[in-house]
N, C-alpha and C positions, 0 to 999 in steps of 0.2 A: 342598514334598519335599525340595525342596533345605537347605530351614530343616532338616527331618529327619532328615534325614543328616549335617548338618552338628553339634549334637546328639547326634547316636547316637557321634558319633566322640570325642567329650569322655567317654565310659562307658569304665569296665574290662573290660581286654580278658578273650575267654575263655581261662583254661588252657590249656594245651599238651597234647593226648594224652600220653597217658605208650611208657611200651615196651612194656608190660603188654596196654594195649588197644592197637598195632599189631599185638604179633603175630596177635592177636584176629581182626584182620579181616583179616588174609591169608586165612583160611578159610572168606572171604566166600565163596560160589556164586552166584552170576550169574544172571539168570530165574528164579530159585526163590522163589515165590512164601509163603513160610512164615516165623516167627522164625527168628534162630539166633542162635549167643553173639554175634558179632560188634553186632549190633540190639541185643542187651540190654548192652554194652558201653559203645556210645554213646547209648541212654537212658539208663542210669549214671551216665553222666558229664559229658553236656548237663545235668542232674537238680543236680551235683554245683555250675552254674557259681554263680559269686555275681550277688546284686540286681545288677538292673541290669546284666551283660554283654552285651556286645555294641560291641564298639569299628569296627568294619565293617572288622577285620584283613583278612576273609576279600576273596575274590576277589570284586571286583564286577560281573564279568557273566558267565554260563553259557557255556559251549562245550556246547549242547548235541549237537551231534555225534562232539566228542569224549571226553564222557563214553560217550557210548553205544557208539563204536567201541574203547577201549579203557577201560574201568572197571580196571579192576585198579591203572592206573596211575597213578590219581586219587583213590581209595579212601583216603576220611581226611583226605584236600585241606579245609580250613574258605571254605565261599563262602557269599556274601548272598542270599538267595534276595529278588527283588521282584516282586508284582506281587499279580491279581486272586482273589480264595479261592475258589474255585468249587464246592470241594464238601469236605461234611466226614461222614467216617462213625467210628463210635466202635471201636473193635478190642477184641474177644471175652478173656475170661477170660482168663490173665490177667493181660493187657495192658490190661484198662477203662480204667485212668490214660492209653493213651494216644488219638488222635484222629489219623486219618489225611486228611490234607492233601490237593486236589489245587491247586496254585494254575498260575494261567495269566500270564509277565512278558511284558511290554515285544512282545518276539517271537511271542509268539501260542505258542508249545511248552511247552504243559504240564509238570509235573515234581510229584510226588509227594515229599512231606513227612510224616514220623513226628515230633506233636510231642507231648510231655510236656502233660497238662489243669494250668499252676501259672499265675498270676496273666490277666494280661491273656484272656480270651475271645475269639475271635472268631467269625462264621458266613459264611457265605455271600454272598456280595454286594462283602466288607470288599474292601480294599485292604492288604493286608501287606507287611511288612518283620520281615528277621529272620536271625540267621544260624548255619549248619546245616554240617554236613558227611558229606556225598559217599559214599553205601553202599554202594548197588549198582546197578546195572543191569536193570529188570525188567519182559519180556514178560507180555504180560495181553490179553483179552480185552475190547474196554469193552461197556457193552450192548446195543450195533448186533451184538455176535458176532467184529465187526475185530480183528485183531489190532495192539496200538501197543504201541513200543517205550519205553519212562520209565526217564529220570535220577532216583532213587529220594533225597531225605535225611532228614539224623534231624537236628531244628534245634532251640533253645528260644528260652523267651521271648521271642515274637513280639510284635512291634506294631502293631496298626490304627494307620493314617496317620491318618482321619478325626480319630479320638482324640486321638494325638500334636500332628497341627498344632493341633485344637480347643484343646489346654493349652499349645500356643508361642506360638498368638496373645492368649488369657489373661494368658499372660506378660508379653510384648511388651504389651497394652495396661496393663496394671501397672506397669511398669515408664515406658512413654510416658506414666502420669499424676504417677509419681512423681516424672520429669523437670518437666514441666509449673510442679507443686506448688513443686518445689525452684529453680523458673527465675520465679516468680512471688515466693517469700521472698525471692529475692535481690535484686529489682525492685522489692519494697517496703522492707526494710531501706536499699537506697539512694537511694531516696527520700527516706529518714528521717534520711539523713547527710545530701542538699542542703539540704533545712526546716530542719535545723540550725547547717550551716553557714553556710545567708542570715542565720537571725537571729542569729548574733554578731558578721553586718559589720557589720548594722545596730545593731548595739548601740555597736558599738567607733566605728561611722560619729557616732550620735549624741551620743556621750560627748567626740567630738573637740569638734563644733559648740556644746555647752554652758557658757556664759561660768567661768571659772576663780573657783571661792570661796575668801575669803578666810579668815585668823584666827577671824575673828567673823560670819558670814554673804558674800553676795556684795558687791561694794564701787561702790557708788553712786559712776556720775561724779559730777565738780566739776557744779557748778548752772553754767550759762550768767553771763558780766560783763553787765550790761544799761546800756544806750546813755547816757552825759553827757547834761544836757540842751543846747539848744541858746542862752540866754543865757549869755554869759562869767562874767556876777556867777554864777548859779546852780550852773554847771558845777564854777565854781571851791568852793562852797562845798559838794560831792557831792567831790569830792575832795577837800578837807579829811577830811569825812565817814569817809569809806573808807580812810581814815589812819589817822586814830583808830581804827577798831574793829580794823585790824592789829594796831595797836599793843598 
């Protein structure tokens, strides 16, 4: 969830409410279970959000008691609703493209959210997160006939946490695979460079040890001079012969 919230913080923020929408919101009546001009104005505004809007510029913590006690002071405030989707109901005409959600945040106190049906669809049991405008307070009876008071929001472009986390995990896996490939490639290049440098060094070393060749090829060393005979007469004859050869 933390990774998802960090990614949402990079998205384009929703545009601010216009003065015309704010003027209509002043006329909204709390505890009245019927569509009004304020609801339609907020729905139209949310549907006009740019794609992937949701910078989490709204309040990250919902003050349930505060909203219920003084709804007029918070009407039109952008907030983040995050929790388990418990109930989904389709509205009747002319709002058949709008769903009524009951979302239970971490504090356990459910809120109502009207969401236009566009983009990702969610189902009961999903963990969702979306930016919403506080619309009004509503007192209604639940299925057991008990009177309940709910903060009501209008939001758009909900994100199902499981799907978003899967997408984040896939992106992280792709990035990890890319980094592994790049590191392997770098190591391979470095290994090849070491091999080439080693071969060059061995080649230079072998050239230094090779005898220097003359103009007409390798120069043979002088043959060894044979020793003189032991007999004096024979030694004198050998010296005379060598002198005559040198001449």
